[in-house]
C-alpha positions, 0 to 999 in steps of 0.5 A: 126132417122127421123120420119116415116111420114117424110120419107115414100119413104125410109121407105115403102120398109123397112117396107114391107121387115121387116114385112116378119119376122112376117108372119106365114111362113118360111122366110129362103128362102127369107132372102137373098133377104130381106138382099139385099133390106135392105142393099140398104135402106140407113139405118144403122143396128141400124136404121133397128133394131129400125124400126123393134122393135119400128114401126113394132113389136108393130103392128105385133107381134100378128101374131107370136101367132096364129096357122093360122096367116097372111102368104101371106103378110101384106097390105102395106097401112094398115101397113103404116097407122097403123105405122104413126097413132099410138100415143102410144106404144101398151101394148102387150106381147113382141114377136119378131122374134129374130132368123130371125132378127139375121140371117138377120142382118148378111146377111145385113152386108155381102151384104154391104161388097160385095157392098163396095168391088165391088165399 
């Protein structure tokens, strides 16, 4: 996997899309549009999973705990700088939007199949 700092143009929209899984809101209605964006990203499902678990989860999992966490979206500049600037893995409880990611991964596969069939 290309390091994040060397792949910013491709990585930024992926970070923003996947970061929505950590918002304090219901993501169900947005899953289809997130799947479209992620399917078009050029990253494999395994790479998207890696980005989600290694780059976003350590920084954003805290938002899955509070009653009134961030709900309107994470600041893109803060997100980018936090991911690139992180030198060591954060030692936090392992909170992960597992169900949302599973549903999103299915939608990404379906979107890629539709795109391939249309070509």
